[in-house]
C-alpha positions in Angstrom: 0.0 0.0 0.0 1.3 3.5 -0.9 2.2 5.9 1.9 3.8 9.3 2.2 5.9 11.1 4.9 5.0 14.6 6.1 7.6 16.9 7.7 5.7 19.1 10.2 6.3 22.8 10.2 8.1 23.9 13.4 5.7 23.7 16.4 2.8 22.4 14.4 3.1 18.6 14.7 -0.2 18.2 16.6 -2.0 20.2 13.9 -0.4 18.1 11.1 -1.5 14.9 12.8 -5.0 16.2 13.2 -5.0 17.3 9.5 -4.0 13.9 8.2 -6.5 12.2 10.5 -7.1 8.4 10.3 -4.5 8.0 7.5 -1.7 8.5 10.1 0.3 5.3 10.8 3.3 6.6 12.8 4.6 9.8 14.4 8.3 10.5 14.9 8.7 14.2 15.6 9.0 16.0 13.2 7.8 13.3 10.8 4.4 11.7 10.2 3.8 8.7 8.0 0.3 8.4 6.5 -1.4 5.9 4.2 -2.3 6.9 0.6 -0.5 8.9 -2.1 1.2 12.1 -1.0 -1.1 15.1 -0.8 -1.1 18.7 0.0 -1.0 19.3 3.8 -1.2 22.8 5.2 0.8 22.1 8.3 3.6 20.2 6.5 6.8 22.1 5.7 7.8 19.4 3.2 6.2 16.2 1.9 8.2 13.1 0.9 6.4 11.8 -2.1 8.3 8.6 -2.9 9.3 7.1 0.5 10.8 3.7 0.9 12.2 1.7 3.8 15.8 0.5 3.1 17.5 -2.1 5.3 21.2 -1.3 5.9 24.0 -3.2 7.6 26.1 -0.3 8.7 26.7 3.5 8.5 28.8 3.0 5.4 26.2 0.7 3.8 23.5 3.3 4.5 25.5 6.0 2.8 26.3 3.7 -0.1 22.7 2.8 -0.7 21.6 6.4 -0.7 24.3 7.5 -3.1 23.3 4.6 -5.4 19.9 6.3 -5.8 21.1 9.9 -6.3 23.6 12.4 -5.2 21.7 15.0 -3.0 20.2 14.1 0.3 19.1 16.1 3.3 18.9 14.5 6.8 15.8 15.0 8.9 16.7 13.6 12.4 13.9 11.7 14.1 15.8 9.3 16.3 19.2 7.5 16.4 20.6 11.0 16.1 24.3 10.3 16.3 24.2 7.4 14.0 22.1 9.3 11.5 24.5 12.2 11.6 27.4 9.8 10.8 25.5 8.6 7.7 25.0 12.2 6.6 28.7 12.9 7.0 29.5 10.2 4.4 27.2 11.8 1.8 28.1 14.5 -0.7 27.6 18.0 0.8 24.5 19.8 -0.4 24.9 23.5 -0.9 22.1 25.2 0.9 22.9 28.8 0.2 20.2 31.4 0.8 18.0 32.0 -2.2 18.1 35.3 -4.2 14.6 36.5 -4.7 13.7 36.3 -8.4 16.4 33.7 -9.2 15.3 30.2 -10.3 14.9 27.6 -7.6 17.4 24.7 -7.5 16.5 22.0 -10.1 18.8 19.2 -9.0 16.9 16.3 -7.3 17.0 16.6 -3.5 15.9 13.7 -1.4 15.2 13.4 2.3 16.0 10.6 4.7 16.0 9.6 8.4 17.2 6.7 10.3 13.9 5.0 11.3 15.6 2.2 13.2 19.2 1.5 13.9 19.5 -0.5 10.6 16.6 0.8 8.7 16.5 4.0 6.5 13.3 5.8 5.6 14.2 7.8 2.5 12.5 9.5 -0.4 14.4 10.6 -3.5 11.6 13.2 -4.3 10.0 15.8 -2.0 7.5 18.5 -2.5 10.0 21.3 -1.9 13.4 21.8 -3.6 15.1 23.1 -0.5 16.2 21.1 2.6 13.4 20.5 5.1 11.2 22.8 3.0 12.9 25.8 4.7 13.1 28.8 2.4 15.9 31.2 3.4 16.7 34.3 1.4 19.5 36.8 1.0 17.7 39.5 2.9 17.0 43.1 2.0 18.0 44.9 5.2 17.5 48.4 3.8 14.3 48.7 1.9 11.4 46.9 3.6 10.2 48.5 6.8 9.4 45.1 8.4 10.4 41.4 8.0 6.9 40.6 6.8 8.2 41.1 3.2 9.8 37.6 3.5 6.4 36.0 3.5 5.6 37.4 0.1 9.1 36.6 -1.3 8.6 33.0 -0.2 5.0 32.8 -1.5 5.9 34.1 -4.9 8.9 31.9 -5.1 7.1 28.7 -4.1 4.0 29.2 -6.3 5.8 30.8 -9.3 3.0 33.4 -9.4 3.3 37.1 -8.7 1.7 40.4 -9.7 2.7 41.7 -13.1 3.7 45.3 -13.7 0.7 47.5 -13.8 -1.7 45.1 -12.0 -3.7 46.6 -9.1 -3.1 45.2 -5.6 -5.2 46.1 -2.5 -3.2 45.6 0.7 -5.5 45.6 3.7 -4.0 46.6 7.0 -0.5 46.8 5.4 1.3 49.3 7.7 4.2 49.8 8.0 4.4 48.6 4.4 6.5 45.5 4.1 4.2 43.9 1.6 3.6 47.2 -0.2 7.3 47.5 -0.7 7.5 44.1 -2.4 4.5 44.7 -4.6 5.7 48.1 -5.8 9.1 46.7 -6.4 7.5 44.2 -8.8 6.0 47.1 -10.7 2.4 46.6 -9.4 0.1 49.5 -8.4 -0.6 49.3 -4.7 -3.5 50.7 -2.7 -3.1 50.2 1.0 -5.9 50.8 3.6 -4.8 51.0 7.3 -5.5 53.2 10.3 -1.7 53.6 10.7 0.5 55.3 8.1 3.1 53.6 6.0 6.8 54.1 6.5 7.7 57.4 4.7 9.9 55.8 2.0 7.2 53.3 1.1 4.4 56.0 1.2 6.5 58.1 -1.2 6.9 55.4 -3.8 5.1 56.5 -7.0 3.2 53.2 -7.3 1.9 53.2 -3.7 -1.2 55.0 -2.4 -2.5 54.9 1.2 -5.9 55.6 2.7 -6.5 55.9 6.4 -9.3 53.5 7.4 -10.3 50.1 8.6 -9.0 47.1 6.6 -12.5 45.6 6.9 -14.4 48.8 6.2 -14.1 48.7 2.4 -17.3 47.5 0.7 -16.3 45.0 -2.1 -19.0 46.4 -4.3 -17.3 49.8 -4.3 -13.8 48.6 -5.0 -14.2 47.8 -8.7 -12.0 45.4 -10.6 -8.9 44.3 -8.6 -6.2 42.0 -9.7 -4.9 41.0 -6.2 -6.2 41.3 -2.6 -3.5 41.0 0.1 -3.9 40.9 3.9 -1.5 40.2 6.7 -3.7 41.9 9.2 -4.1 40.5 12.7 -7.7 39.2 13.2 -9.6 36.2 14.3 -9.8 33.5 11.5 -13.6 33.5 11.6 -13.7 37.2 10.9 -11.2 36.8 8.1 -13.4 34.1 6.6 -16.5 36.2 6.7 -14.7 39.1 5.1 -13.3 36.9 2.4 -16.7 35.4 1.7 -18.1 38.9 1.1 -15.4 39.6 -1.4 -16.0 36.3 -3.2 -19.7 37.0 -3.4 -19.8 40.7 -4.1 -16.3 41.8 -5.3 -14.4 41.7 -8.6 -11.0 40.4 -7.3 -9.2 37.7 -9.2 -6.5 36.5 -6.7 -6.2 36.5 -2.9 -3.2 36.0 -0.6 -4.3 36.3 3.1 -2.6 35.4 6.3 -4.8 33.3 8.6 -3.7 33.9 12.2 -4.2 30.8 14.3 -5.1 32.4 17.6 -5.5 30.0 20.5 -6.5 26.4 19.8 -6.6 25.6 16.1 -10.1 25.4 14.7 -10.0 22.6 12.2 -13.6 23.0 11.2 -13.0 26.7 10.3 -9.9 25.8 8.3 -12.0 23.3 6.4 -14.2 26.2 5.3 -11.2 27.9 3.8 -10.1 24.7 2.1 -13.6 24.2 0.7 -13.3 27.3 -1.5 -12.8 26.0 -5.0 -9.2 26.5 -6.4 -7.8 27.6 -3.0 -4.9 26.4 -1.0 -3.7 26.7 2.6 0.0 26.4 3.3 2.5 27.1 6.0 5.4 29.3 4.9 8.8 29.1 6.5 8.3 32.7 7.5 4.9 32.1 9.0 4.7 31.8 12.7 1.5 30.4 14.3 -0.4 31.1 11.1 -1.2 29.8 7.6 -1.3 31.5 4.2 -4.5 31.3 2.2 -4.2 31.5 -1.6 -6.7 31.7 -4.3 -4.9 32.3 -7.6 -7.7 32.2 -10.1 -6.8 31.2 -13.7 -3.1 31.6 -13.1 -0.8 28.6 -12.6 -1.6 27.0 -9.2 0.7 25.0 -7.0 1.0 21.4 -8.1 -1.7 19.1 -6.8 -4.1 21.7 -5.5 -5.4 21.7 -2.0 -6.3 18.2 -0.8 -5.2 16.5 -4.0 -2.3 14.2 -4.6 1.0 15.4 -6.1 
């Protein structure tokens, strides 16, 4: 029977186990094995799509068998830590340099492995993310963005391969001090931000950025007109965000949405299922998310492989 391995996002192992439900067969922090083909999981940082168990006789034999499959492997420790580290030391080094935003992602196959038992590897030559452990790190811009929130958009656009085109209209709700506005304007998009607090001066003075003082939830979708993108990283309860999104989907003319779902308190799985049920949507945990998820609805553009809840 087919199975997959899911690498939990940091601190979200219980949420991942709950998301996978009855399919779960084993939990070895941070890994979860589950029956069935690999599928999108919001609380997984990475998914091992072709996992196999490989009996080994020694540390050297483990490294030899992995190298016989392919060159590049990333260790995910889940037990037998010292022995697993010794296996990793015998493998070719994987250059895990920070990514440059806008540059292509690595294309060389990158597998993941763990030492499941003392003489048993669990390894997958293919994973859902092309970076070790699904952790996206970037060469940071320490001068332009007024907050570190910009890294969420960098990662989202990098992972999905979809981003605003020059001239497209983006609404950024509650965007002060302007980390997301900085990224969007830098891509050449037109940005209209609504927030009670002002933007950082250098962002507010950008010729493609406009700011209006007001409530992020106060704009009537019927009065907004045609919008290419709607962004929100505002702090609010998930149920309020869902109600607000539902109004936009019913009454507005926006084509694409990228919204941060702040998971305040105990995770409400039933509410997250409402977000998942929106056709064409996806929930994912970014490396730069904290206790939150990113909701995406990308319309007719290229969507992440598999789609929410579907197999890879």
